[in-house]
N, C-alpha and C positions, 0 to 999 in steps of 0.2 A: 576329591578327598576333603574331609572336613577337618579343619584345625580347631581343636576343642579347647586347648589351653594356650595361654599366651607365653608361658615359660619356655625356655629353650628346650627342645626335645632331647631327652637322654637316649631314646632308642636309636641305635645306629651311630651313636657318638663315640667318644674315645674311652668311655668307662662302662662297658656292658655288664661287668660283674656287679657294679653298684646298682644297676637297673634291675638285675635279677634278684639280688639279695637285699632289696630295699628294707624289707621288714620280715626277716626269717623268724618264724615262730613254730611251735609244735602244733602242726595241723591235726585235726581229727578226721576220721574217715567220713566220706560223704554217704548219705543215705541212698542216693540214686545208684544205678548201675554204672560202673566205671571200668575202663580198660586202659592199661598203661604199657609203656615201652621205654627202655633205656638204651641209648647208644653211647659207646665210649670210643672216642677216636674214629668215628665213622663205622663202627662195628656194633651190630645188635648184641647186647649182653644179656639183658633180662627183660621179661615181659610178664604182665599179670601181677606185679608187686603192689603192695598197699599204697594208697594215696599219701599217707602220712610219712612215707619213706622218700618222697620227692625232694624235700628240703635237704636231706642228707646227701642224696645223689648229686644235687646241683652244687654242692660244695667242691666237687671235683671239676677242674677247669675244662676237661675235655668231654664232660657229660652233656648229653642232649636228651630231653625227656618229652614224650608224647603222652597226654592224658585226654581220654575221651569220656565225656559224661552224657548219659542218656536221660532226657527229661528231668533235669535238675530243677529245684526250686531256689528261691532267693537265699535260703539258709545254706544250701549246698554250695552255692557260689561264694557266699560270704566266707566260707572256710578258706577259699583260695585268694580272696581279695587282699588280705594282708600278706599272704605268702608270696605273691608275685607283684604286689603293688598295683593291682587292677583298679581302674577308675570306676567309681560308682555308676556313672552314666553308661559305661560299657557293660557293667553287670546288669543294669536295668534293661538294656537293649537285648542282652542274651536271654533274659527271662521272657520278655514280651514277644508275642508272635506277630507275624506279618510285617517284619521290617523290610525295608528296601535293600537290595544287594548294594553293599557299600564297603568302603575301607576308611576307618577313622584312625587318626593318629593321636596318641597320648604320650606323656613323657617317658613312660617305662615300657610301653607296648603298643602294638597295633591291634585294632579290632576289625574283623571282617565278617560280613554276613553274605551268604550265598544260598542257592537253592538247588537241590537235586530234583530231577523230574522223572516221572514214569508215565507212559502213555498206554491207555487201555485200547488195544486194537479192535475190540468188539464194539465199544461205545464211542470211541474217539475222545474220551474224557481225559484230561491231563491232570495228574496228581503231582503236587509239589511237596518237598520236604525241606524245611528250613534248617540251616546249619549256621552256627556262630563259631568264630575262632578267635582266640586270644593268641597273639604272636609276640613272643618275647625273644631276646637274643639267644636263649638256649632252651626254650620250651615252647611247645605248641599244644594249646588246650582247645579241643573241639567240643562244642555243645550241640547235641542233636535234640530236636523237639520230639522226634518219633523215630521209628525204624524204617522210614521211607528211603533214606539213603543207606545203602549197604556199606557199612564201614569195613566189612571184611574185604570187599573189592579194593578199597583204598589201601589196606594193608598189603594186599596182593601186588598192587602197583609198586609199593616200596620194596617188597621182597624180590620183585623182578629186576630191580636195578640197585643191588647192594653196593656197587662200586661208586654210586653217587652219594652215599650216605655221609661221606666226609664233608659235604656241604652243610650239614647240620639242619637247622630249622628250615632253611631255604629248600632243602631236599624234601623234607616232610610236607611243606606247604605246596610244593610243585605236584607231588603225588596226589594230594587232596584236590587241588584245583583241576588237574588233568582228568581225574576221575569224574568230577562234576561236569566239566565241559564235554567229555565223551558221552555222558548221559544226555546232555542237550542235543548233541549230534544224532544220537540214536533216536531221540524223540522226533527231531526234524525229519530224519529219513523215513520213519514210520508214517508221519503225517504226509510226506510226499507220496509214498506208495498208496496210501488211502485216497488221496486226491486223484491220483491217476485212475484208480478203480471207479471213482465217481464220474470222472470224465468219460470213461468207456460206457457208463450207463446212460449218459446224456442222449446218445444216438442209438440206443438199444431199440430193436424192433418192438419190444414190449416195454415201453417206458414206465418207470416207477417214480413219478414226480414227487410223491410224498416222501419216499425214501431219500431221494436226492436232496430235497429241501431240508429234511431233518438232519441228515448227516452233514450237510454243508454248514448249517448253523452251529452244530456241535463242534466241527473243526474250526470254524471261525472263532468261537469262544476259546478253544484250546490254544489257537495261534496267538490270540490277544494276550492270554496268560503267559505263554511261552516268551513272547516278546518282552513282557515286563521283567522276566527272569533273566533272559539272555543279554538284552541290550546293555544293562548297567555293568555287566562283567567286563566290558571294554575299559571302563573307568577304573575298575578294581585292578585289572592287570597293568594298566598304565601306571597307576600309583605304586604298585608293588615293585615295578621295574625301575623306579627312580633311583638314581645312584646314591643320593644322600641318605636313603633309608638303610642301605647295606644289608638288605634282605637277600638279594640275589647276587651271588659272587660270580666271578668270571666263568667258572666251570658250569654253572647252572643257567647262564644267560641264554644259550641256544635253546634250552628246553622250555624256558618261559616264553621265548619268542615264538616257538612252535605252538604253544598253547594259545598265545595271543592271536596267531594266524587262524587257529581253529575257531576262536571266539568270533573273529571277523567273518569267517565263512558261515558260521551258524547264524549270525545276525543277518547277513545278506540273504541267506537261504530262507530264513523266517519271513523277511520282508517280501521276497518273491512269492512265497506260498500264500501270503495274505492277498497279494494281487491276483493270484490264480483262483483263490476261493471266491473273491469278488467277481471275477470273470465267469466262474461257473454259475454263480447265482444269476448274473445278468443273462448268460447264455440259456440257462434253463427257462427263465421267464420268456425269452425271445422264442425259444422252441415251442413252449406252451401256446404262445400267441399265434405262431405260425400254424400249429396243429388245429387250434380253434378256428382259424381262418379257412383251413382246408375243409374242416368238418362243416362249417357254415356254408361254404361254397357247394359241397356235395348235397347237403340237405336242401339248399335252395334249388339246385338243378333238378333233384328228384321231385320237389314240389311243383316245379314248372312242368315236368313231364306228366305228373298226375293231374295238373290243372286242365290239360287239353281234353282227356276223356270226361272230366267233370263238366267242362263247358258243353261238350257235345251231348252228353246224357241229360244235362239240364235243359238244353234247347229242345231236344226231342221229347222231353218229359212235360212240355207245356200242354195244357188241355185245350189245344186249338188244332185245326186241321193244317197240314203241311204236306209237301210232296212225299209220298210214300207212307202217309198216315194210315195205320191199320192194315198195312200190307206186309207180306213176307220180305219182299225185296228192300223195303225201307229199313228193316232191322239189319239186313246184310250190309247195306251201304253205310249205315251209322257205325257198325262194328268195324268195317274195313277202314273208315276214316279215322277212328280212334287209334287203331293199331298202327296205321301208317304214320300218323302225326307223332305218336309216341316214339316210334323207331327213328324217325327223322330227327326229333329233338335229342334223343340219346346219342345218335351219331354226331350231331353238331356239338354237343357238350363234350364228348370224348375227344374230338379234334382240338378243342380249346382247353383241354386238361381241366375241365370243370367237374369231371367224374373220375 
């Protein structure tokens, strides 16, 4: 976690109201697509209300607000900058793409970046969707770059556990992260299934080396991308679960610990799959080398068998007299010698598994 300001952090301190209402102003509606929810005393009261009503709702001490913005620009986020005291660096990170998964701490809020993932089972290509979140004592603001992360499934997580809503922002953040980590798990499971199918093809009677190589390299690329997304989530969860931040209260601690365990499992699984893909590549090359050796051995054996008749016909084809020259029995003897020699070589090569 990066400490960005030297001043004593107000987030999680003794005066959360001051952190939320640092600079209450009359906000104007954002131009981008927005989604809102209001909880009072741990109960969902209103959703789909205008963004400029947030400041009024936050005047109530038991109110907790969720705001989701899809593909906002710098101007849209500037509307919220004064409203929640958001740091300009955090605003900049929320607008820019391809940020590393992280958790930054500022005086009045936390800033988190995470990625949802989707795996194409047909091509093995991994698609990521970046999400930024501003975490204040009584508001969670999520910023999505695109529709890759299904925000409706996040809302479903919250609705399935309404009894936990009393935990406030910690509850909303848990549902968001749990949904993201479950997506990581689903991608890892799909990659594991695909790798098992490729392993079965390695020893197929009708090998498809080009298919195995192409799919393996695609999966290797997807696993490298997935690792860059999953691995930093351990640091994010570790930072969120720090006692001094007061994001996770006692009621939510077991749920965050469960998510952290899932992150560890997904990380270890991803690492093991990378090793498996490397092993598949090496095994495929070894199998190709062995098959090439078998083919070379067979071709060489057949060439040796064919060389005997060639030798005999070449000898009898000389334009000089020899025993049986110009006679019927000479043709018969040469033919029998060629057949017998070829059969004997074939039997000898079969016994040595050269054919």
